[in-house]
Residue, then its C-alpha position, 0 to 999 in steps of 0.5 A: m500500500i502506497h501511503g500519503l506523503a509529506v514533507s517535514l517542516l522542523t516541526f511543522t509537517l505539510i501532508y499529501a493525501s494517501l495514495g491507494n489508500e483501504i479507507e476509500e482513496k484511489s489514485t494513478s501512478v506517480i512518476e518521480d521527478p527526474k529533477p528534484h528541487s532543493a528546499s531552498e527554492e522559492g515555495r518549495s516547503c510551503g508546497c506551492n510549485f513544482l508537484n509535476r509528473a514527467g511528461v504528462s500534457s493534455g489537449s482535451e477541451s474538458g481539461v481533465l488530465f486522465p480520461e479513466a479517472a474521468v469516467k467516474y464523474t459522469r454519474e454525478a455531473n448528471e445527478p440533480p444536487v440534493k437541496n440544501t440542508k440546514e447546515t449546509a445552507r449556511f456555507n453554500q451562498m453564491v455572490l454576484i460578481p459584476r461585469g467589469v474592466f481591470l488590470m490582470g497581473t503586474d508590472e511590478p511582481a514580487i515573484p516573476q518566475d511565477g508569471e505575475g507580469p505583466a499587467r493587461r487589461v481584461h474585460i469580464q462579464q458578470f458571474y456567480m461566486d461563491m461566497y465561502e471556500v468549499s467547506n468539508l461539510e458541504f464536500e461530506h454532503f456531496v460524496n455522502a449523495t454521490g459515492h463518489v470516490t476522491e483521486v489522491a496522488a503527490a509528489p514522490w519525494w514527501m515522507p509518507v503519512k499513512e492513511a491520509n486523506w479528505r475525511q482524515p487530513e493528517g491520517p487515522d488519528s485525525s478527522l474532522a469533528d471540529r473542523l466541518e466549518h474548514p474548507v476541504l482538502h485533499v481534494s484534486w482538480n479533478d475532484a473540485v471539477a466533479y464536485c462543482a458539475w454536482a452542484k451546477k457550477r464550474l470553476p472560476t477561471e483565473a482571470e474570474w477568480e483575479y476580478a473577484c480577489r480584488g473586491g472592486l480594487e485597483n493596484r492593491l496587493f490584497p483584496w482589501g488592500n495595501k496594508l496586510l494589518p490594517k488598524d492591527q487587524h488580522y484579514a487572512n489566515i497566513w503564517q506568522g512568526d518565523f518560517p518554517a520553525h514556529n507559527t505564532g498563530e497571532d491571526g488565532y489560528t496556526e492551521t485552517s480556519p472556517v471558511t467564514a473567518f475574517p472580514p469579506n472583501g468588496y465583493g462579499l467573499y470571505n478568505m480569498v488570500g490564505n486558509a486555502w491555495e484554490w483550484t482554477a479551471d485555466w491550464w498554467s502558463v507564465h508567458h502572457s499577452t499584454d492584449e486587451t482580452h474578453n473573458p480569457t480562459g487560459p492556454a488551450t493545454g497545458k501539465d499543471k493547473v492554476k492554484k491562486g490565493g496562498s494558504y495558511m503555510c504562506h510567509k513573506s519571507y518564503c512563499y509570498r503568495y497570498r496577494c491577488v496577482a500571485r500564483s502557483q500551479n499543482t497538476p490535476d491529480s495532486s491533492a494537499s493538506n493546504l489546497g481546496f476551492r470555490c465554485a463560479a457560475d454563469q447563472l444562479p443554480d435553480y436550487l438556490q434562488 
């Protein structure tokens, strides 16, 4: 049995989801990166980059990396969603994001190799965005209703952690008992797509995500402005203290926080940065045109998918990616203990009206 994978960060451990554990999870094969990256590289130990499988690409319009893995999603994608329960209704809310034009990216990138620039003018049509990251409670509702089995995989250089998955994020001695309101973790891009299809939603494009993150502001670092701590108030769940030795938890949390924590941005969206990375629909590229575009959807093919927002593991000294323009990537079959998602939609689903 191949187990979950993790990396030890002195007193901190980032845990990757288990492969083929006996509880419920399935996986694709993992190919070792022929060029391992050192822990000193930008973003390495916070799990931001380079979770690549050698020679993997896709040209399918659906954007699903492994067609055989996508077969199990067919039933979920065509079933009507179960009506909101009293418990899930609190979290399953969407916000109308108005149409507009904004400058995507920046001409002053903090991490140029991530493709944060250049700034380019982008038009976005109106759409709906989940107010919160998808919670463990909502994902559990989805799994219970559909019998969905999550796809789990991880990078080969991480230390084994037995039977880690979305239900037990740190292995068999952990559970969701005290964090049903926290973002679901250990879900691959394909799992996120399956959930969104079942919920009659979709993943946001990177452009939509960044536009929504800004909350109507222009040329600001964070969803609330340029100051990390306005009036000494915490607006996001990130790492405080000495990374990676000690997280002081000054914002109230040393791991994930409830999806309802911290003030919302100008559009009423919570935790757009920090807490958990969020999958987007786009394939990854670091090369962008300065041409003005309308509702861009990213490259037609690729190996990795874009994730946005950073996580509770991000610290300015090592992973300054809790900014709206910041970005990173993972392969669509990857999952991690700091990676989740939220959904978008062109129209508000009937069951939410």
